[in-house]
C-alpha positions as CSV (number, residue, x, y, z in Angstrom):
1,X,-21.5,8.7,-13.9
2,X,-20.6,5.1,-14.7
3,X,-22.7,3.0,-17.0
4,X,-22.1,-0.7,-17.1
5,X,-22.7,-2.2,-20.5
6,X,-22.2,-6.0,-20.3
7,X,-25.1,-7.3,-22.3
8,X,-28.3,-9.1,-21.4
9,X,-28.3,-11.4,-18.4
10,X,-24.9,-10.3,-17.2
11,X,-25.7,-9.6,-13.5
12,X,-22.5,-8.7,-11.6
13,X,-22.3,-10.0,-8.1
14,X,-19.7,-9.5,-5.3
15,X,-20.2,-11.8,-2.3
16,X,-18.1,-13.0,0.6
17,X,-16.4,-16.3,0.0
18,X,-17.2,-19.1,2.5
19,X,-14.4,-21.3,3.9
20,X,-15.7,-24.3,1.9
21,X,-14.9,-22.3,-1.3
22,X,-11.2,-22.0,-0.6
23,X,-10.3,-24.3,-3.5
24,X,-12.1,-21.8,-5.8
25,X,-10.1,-18.8,-4.7
26,X,-6.9,-21.0,-4.8
27,X,-7.5,-21.8,-8.4
28,X,-8.4,-18.2,-9.3
29,X,-5.1,-17.1,-7.6
30,X,-3.2,-19.2,-10.2
31,X,-4.7,-17.1,-13.0
32,X,-4.0,-13.9,-11.0
33,X,-0.4,-14.9,-10.6
34,X,-0.1,-15.8,-14.3
35,X,-1.3,-12.3,-15.3
36,X,0.9,-10.7,-12.6
37,X,4.0,-12.7,-13.6
38,X,4.7,-10.2,-16.4
39,X,5.4,-7.6,-13.7
40,X,7.3,-9.7,-11.2
41,X,8.9,-12.2,-13.6
42,X,7.5,-15.1,-11.5
43,X,8.1,-18.7,-12.8
44,X,6.1,-21.8,-12.3
45,X,7.3,-24.7,-10.1
46,X,8.1,-28.2,-11.3
47,X,4.3,-29.0,-11.4
48,X,3.5,-25.9,-13.5
49,X,2.0,-24.0,-10.6
50,X,2.8,-20.5,-9.5
51,X,3.6,-19.9,-5.9
52,X,0.5,-18.2,-4.5
53,X,-0.4,-16.5,-1.2
54,X,-1.4,-18.6,1.7
55,X,-5.1,-18.8,1.0
56,X,-5.8,-19.8,4.6
57,X,-4.7,-16.4,5.8
58,X,-7.5,-14.8,3.8
59,X,-10.0,-16.8,5.9
60,X,-8.2,-17.1,9.3
61,X,-7.1,-13.5,9.8
62,X,-10.0,-11.2,10.8
63,X,-8.7,-8.2,8.9
64,X,-9.1,-10.0,5.5
65,X,-12.3,-10.3,3.7
66,X,-12.2,-12.5,0.5
67,X,-14.9,-11.7,-2.0
68,X,-15.9,-13.7,-5.1
69,X,-16.9,-11.9,-8.3
70,X,-19.6,-13.6,-10.4
71,X,-20.9,-12.5,-13.8
72,X,-24.1,-14.1,-14.9
73,X,-23.7,-16.6,-12.1
74,X,-20.2,-17.7,-13.1
75,X,-17.0,-17.1,-11.2
76,X,-15.2,-14.2,-12.9
77,X,-12.6,-13.0,-10.3
78,X,-12.0,-12.1,-6.7
79,X,-11.2,-9.2,-4.4
80,X,-9.3,-9.4,-1.1
81,X,-10.1,-6.5,1.2
82,X,-7.8,-5.8,4.2
83,X,-9.2,-3.7,7.0
84,X,-7.2,-1.7,9.6
85,X,-8.9,-2.3,13.0
86,X,-6.9,0.5,14.5
87,X,-8.2,3.2,12.1
88,X,-10.8,5.3,13.9
89,X,-13.2,5.4,11.0
90,X,-12.5,2.1,9.4
91,X,-9.8,2.2,6.7
92,X,-9.8,-0.4,4.0
93,X,-7.2,-1.5,1.5
94,X,-7.7,-3.4,-1.7
95,X,-5.2,-6.2,-1.1
96,X,-5.8,-8.1,-4.3
97,X,-8.2,-7.4,-7.2
98,X,-8.6,-9.8,-10.1
99,X,-11.1,-10.0,-13.0
100,X,-10.6,-12.8,-15.6
101,X,-9.5,-11.6,-19.0
102,X,-12.7,-12.5,-20.8
103,X,-14.6,-10.1,-18.5
104,X,-12.1,-7.2,-18.8
105,X,-12.7,-4.1,-20.8
106,X,-16.5,-4.3,-20.4
107,X,-17.0,-2.1,-17.3
108,X,-17.2,-5.1,-15.0
109,X,-14.1,-4.2,-13.0
110,X,-15.5,-0.7,-12.5
111,X,-18.8,-2.0,-11.2
112,X,-17.0,-4.5,-9.0
113,X,-14.9,-1.7,-7.5
114,X,-18.0,0.4,-6.9
115,X,-19.8,-2.5,-5.1
116,X,-16.7,-3.2,-3.0
117,X,-16.3,0.4,-2.0
118,X,-20.0,0.5,-1.1
119,X,-19.8,-2.7,1.0
120,X,-17.2,-1.4,3.5
121,X,-16.3,1.7,5.6
122,X,-15.4,5.2,4.6
123,X,-11.6,5.5,4.2
124,X,-9.9,3.6,1.4
125,X,-6.3,2.9,0.1
126,X,-5.5,1.4,-3.2
127,X,-1.9,0.6,-4.1
128,X,-0.6,-0.3,-7.6
129,X,3.0,-1.3,-8.4
130,X,4.9,1.0,-10.8
131,X,5.1,-1.6,-13.5
132,X,1.4,-2.2,-13.7
133,X,0.4,0.7,-16.0
134,X,-2.9,-1.0,-16.9
135,X,-3.8,-1.3,-13.2
136,X,-2.9,2.4,-12.6
137,X,-5.1,3.5,-15.5
138,X,-7.9,1.3,-14.2
139,X,-7.8,2.5,-10.6
140,X,-7.4,6.1,-11.6
141,X,-10.6,5.9,-13.6
142,X,-12.5,3.7,-11.1
143,X,-11.7,5.9,-8.1
144,X,-12.3,9.1,-10.1
145,X,-15.7,7.7,-11.2
146,X,-16.6,6.6,-7.7
147,X,-15.5,9.8,-5.9
148,X,-16.2,12.4,-8.6
149,X,-12.5,13.4,-8.3
150,X,-12.4,13.6,-4.5
151,X,-9.3,11.5,-4.0
152,X,-5.5,11.9,-3.7
153,X,-2.7,10.0,-5.2
154,X,0.9,9.9,-4.0
155,X,3.7,8.1,-5.8
156,X,6.1,6.2,-3.5
157,X,9.6,5.0,-4.6
158,X,11.2,3.7,-1.5
159,X,11.6,0.5,0.6
160,X,7.9,0.6,1.7
161,X,6.3,0.8,-1.7
162,X,7.1,1.5,-5.3
163,X,4.1,3.0,-7.2
164,X,1.1,5.2,-6.8
165,X,-1.1,4.9,-3.7
166,X,-4.7,6.2,-4.1
167,X,-6.6,7.3,-1.0
168,X,-10.1,8.7,-0.5
169,X,-12.7,9.1,2.2
170,X,-16.4,8.7,1.5
171,X,-16.9,11.8,3.8
172,X,-15.3,14.0,1.1
173,X,-18.0,13.5,-1.6
């Protein structure tokens, strides 16, 4: 069982981001890319910005659901969920998952993952790149806590993906 210890008045919320909040997700994506740059050796452009994903896609493509993470009412991160409309039972993929450093190592990410898994359908896929050992440890623990160990992991090392892919179905636990 997972216990979230984040102190008094530290309510953790995960809610869908409205289109008028695009600038917020765009700004948070800069921090995400900064943290991720250690794995992909990304550089900033002449203005000091990282090249980020096209934020409009997260709002314009039906398969994406952008979610804002708030802790005590303050923006603390985001999650992008990608759904597969062709999967018979609703398969979902964690496309992006970001918790700001000041909120890490407090159980907040675990609670956010639990809330996101509860919000959507039964079948899940979580991919982590080989270089992101911290992410692998996080997802192994988060998924194990959520499923009680009823998940599988397969490591890919080919053109399609390099790293572990965790899968589980809510029907299995």
